[in-house]
N, C-alpha and C positions, 0 to 999 in steps of 0.2 A: 295268737289268740290269748286271751285270759280267762280263767274260770276263777269265780269267787264263790267261797264256802262259807256260809254264816253259820253261827251256833250260839246257844246261850239264852235264847228266848224262853218264856214261860209265864207262869202266873204268880204274881207276887202282891202281897198286901200294901196299900198305902203307907209310905214311910220305908219301905223296904229297899232292897239294892239287887241289881242284877248286873252281870258283865258279858257284853257281846263279844265275840271273835270273829274275824273274817280273814280267811288264809286266801290269797291270791296265787293260783298255779299259773304260771306264765312260761310260755313257750320260748323264752330267751328275751322277751321284751323287758325293758326297764320299767318299773312302777313308779310313778310320780305320786301327785296327790292322792290321797285316799279319804273317803268321807262316809258318813252315815246320814242317811235320809230315813224319813219316816212317813207314813201315809196312814191318817186315822180314817175310820168309815165315814164316807160322805165328804171328806175333805181332799185338798190337793196334796201331793207329795211336797215335803218341805226338807230343807238341808238342816240337819240338827248339828253337825259338827264337820269340820275337815282338818287334815293335817298334811303338811308338806313332808319332804324327804328329811329336810333339815329340822323338822318337828315344830314348825310354825303352826299354831292351830288358831281356828275360829269357832265360835259357838253362836247358834240362835240365842236370843236374849232369854227365852223362857227357861233354858237349861243351865245358864251360867251359874257356877257355884255349886251345881248338883251333879253335872256329868262331866266326865274327863276322857278326853281321847288320847290314846297313845299308839305307838307303832313300833314294830321291831322289823327293821330294814332287811336283816339278814333272813328272817323268815317269810318276809313279804305279807306280815300280818298286821291288822290295825285292830284295836280294841276300843270298846266304849264302857267305861264304867259308870252305871247309873246309880245314884244314891238319892235318897229322899224322893222315891217315885211318888206320882200322883196319878189319880185316874185320867187325867188329860194326857198322860203319857202314853197311855193305851194306843197302840198302832203297830202295824208291820213296819219293821226297821229292815232298811236295805243298805247294802254296802255297795260303794261305788268307788271304781279306781281309773285313774287316767294312765295310759300306758302308751309307749312308743313315741317317737319323734317324726314329724313329717311324714304322715300325719299323726297326731296324738288322737287316740281313741278312748272312749270311755265305756266301761263295761260295768254291769250290774249283777249282783246276786240275786237269788230267788226271794229272799226276803225271811225274817223270823219274826214270828208274833210275840209281842210283849203285851200281856194284860195286867193291868193293876186294878185290883178288885178286892173287895172283903170276902 
């Protein structure tokens, strides 16, 4: 089993920055790709960014150049640095991790709320 614990959400003004963290507590399972998703009110959950163990990353177009995903494999922790935040970034942000092999399972955190507003 894997538990994901997120932190770092909050209220920020447009143009501001926040850094989200997600620590994976694993019972001996290897953690592979880690990702951040978000879900805004009335919208479907969407992938924001993901990163592999060798730190290859992908981003949704709307955050490219503003958000940066990184990870610390020794700590099984993934980070999302969010700069130039806009009201459209307001959402609950969820951490996701792939763990184990044959089968690989996907785990979710409980989410952390990011609100971008004056």
